[in-house]
C-alpha positions as CSV (number, residue, x, y, z in Angstrom):
1,M,-6.6,-5.3,10.2
2,N,-4.9,-6.7,13.0
3,K,-1.4,-6.4,14.0
4,K,-0.3,-9.8,12.8
5,S,-2.0,-9.4,9.5
6,G,-0.2,-5.9,9.1
7,E,3.1,-7.6,10.0
8,L,2.4,-10.4,7.4
9,A,1.4,-7.8,4.8
10,E,5.0,-6.0,5.4
11,C,6.8,-8.9,5.1
12,Y,5.3,-10.1,1.9
13,F,5.8,-6.3,0.6
14,D,9.3,-6.7,1.5
15,Y,9.9,-9.9,-0.4
16,M,8.0,-8.8,-3.5
17,A,9.7,-5.4,-3.7
18,M,13.4,-7.0,-3.5
19,K,12.1,-9.6,-6.0
20,N,11.6,-6.6,-8.2
21,G,15.0,-5.1,-7.6
22,L,14.0,-2.5,-4.9
23,V,15.9,-1.7,-2.0
24,V,13.5,-1.6,1.1
25,S,14.3,0.0,4.5
26,E,11.9,-0.1,7.6
27,P,11.9,2.7,10.0
28,R,12.8,1.9,13.7
29,G,9.9,1.9,16.1
30,D,6.1,2.8,14.9
31,S,6.0,6.6,15.0
32,A,6.7,7.0,11.2
33,P,3.6,7.6,9.2
34,Y,5.0,5.4,6.6
35,D,5.8,1.5,6.9
36,R,8.9,1.3,4.6
37,I,11.2,3.3,2.5
38,V,11.6,1.9,-1.0
39,E,14.9,3.0,-2.9
40,W,15.6,2.7,-6.7
41,D,18.4,4.4,-8.4
42,G,19.1,6.8,-5.5
43,K,15.5,8.0,-5.1
44,L,13.5,7.2,-2.2
45,F,9.7,6.7,-1.5
46,K,7.9,6.6,1.9
47,V,5.5,3.8,1.6
48,Q,2.5,3.1,3.8
49,I,1.2,-0.5,3.2
50,K,-2.5,-1.6,3.6
51,M,-3.9,-4.9,3.2
52,R,-7.3,-5.9,2.8
53,S,-8.3,-9.6,2.9
54,S,-11.8,-10.0,4.7
55,T,-14.9,-10.9,2.6
56,N,-16.7,-8.7,5.0
57,S,-14.9,-5.8,3.2
58,V,-16.3,-6.6,-0.3
59,I,-19.3,-4.8,-1.3
60,K,-20.7,-5.5,-5.1
61,K,-17.2,-6.7,-6.0
62,N,-15.6,-3.6,-4.4
63,Y,-12.9,-4.0,-1.8
64,V,-13.7,-1.1,0.8
65,L,-10.5,0.4,2.5
66,A,-10.0,2.9,5.0
67,I,-6.8,4.6,4.2
68,S,-6.1,6.7,7.2
69,K,-3.8,6.8,10.1
70,S,-4.8,5.1,13.6
71,D,-6.5,8.5,14.6
72,G,-8.6,8.8,11.3
73,A,-6.6,11.5,9.8
74,A,-5.7,11.4,6.3
75,Y,-2.0,11.0,5.2
76,T,-0.2,14.0,3.5
77,P,2.0,14.1,0.6
78,K,5.0,15.3,3.2
79,E,4.1,12.0,5.3
80,V,3.9,9.4,2.5
81,D,4.4,9.2,-1.1
82,V,2.9,5.9,-2.4
83,V,0.1,3.7,-0.6
84,A,0.9,0.0,-1.4
85,I,-2.5,-1.7,-1.2
86,H,-2.6,-5.5,-0.9
87,L,-5.7,-7.5,-1.9
88,R,-5.0,-10.7,-0.2
89,N,-7.9,-12.8,-1.4
90,E,-6.7,-11.8,-5.1
91,D,-2.9,-11.4,-4.5
92,I,-3.1,-8.0,-6.1
93,W,-1.1,-5.1,-5.2
94,Y,-2.0,-1.4,-6.0
95,F,0.9,1.1,-5.9
96,V,-1.1,4.6,-5.7
97,P,0.8,7.8,-5.2
98,I,-0.7,9.7,-2.2
99,E,-2.5,12.5,-4.4
100,F,-4.8,9.8,-5.6
101,I,-5.6,8.4,-2.2
102,S,-9.0,9.3,-0.2
103,R,-9.6,8.0,3.4
104,K,-12.4,5.7,2.3
105,M,-11.9,4.1,-1.0
106,R,-13.3,1.3,-3.3
107,V,-11.0,-0.7,-5.3
108,N,-12.5,-3.2,-7.8
109,P,-9.8,-5.8,-9.0
110,K,-12.0,-6.8,-12.2
111,K,-12.0,-3.3,-13.6
112,D,-11.1,-0.1,-11.8
113,K,-9.7,3.5,-12.3
114,L,-6.6,2.5,-10.4
115,D,-5.8,-0.4,-12.9
116,K,-2.5,1.7,-14.0
117,Y,-1.2,1.1,-10.6
118,K,-2.3,-2.7,-10.4
119,N,0.7,-4.7,-9.6
120,N,2.8,-2.1,-11.2
121,W,6.3,-2.1,-9.3
122,D,7.6,0.2,-11.8
123,V,5.8,3.1,-9.9
124,F,8.9,3.2,-7.9
125,K,11.1,3.0,-10.9
126,N,9.9,6.1,-12.9
């Protein structure tokens, strides 16, 4: 994902989060391991936003995602609470708690073990 695509995904995330009643804050600079802080009812979540749009990343109806920092290291629960994955071609969001994230993931929008996180903005409200 290039920088411009990432910025678009972050803007879309902001819009959708606010539309769902969440408060969104952005850290200053690029040094934080998360892209946004989401607040609901006084509770804060550190959110890393990932977007996949290229058909080159689709293998057997699965979107292949690299969920790692720029140095290839995995995110830790101290750094990120939720990974927001946007499949742009499908316009589907997944909000996956960091405990269920691996550095290489496959997501199938038709049927997947991550379905409970699909378009589930309530993950921030529980």
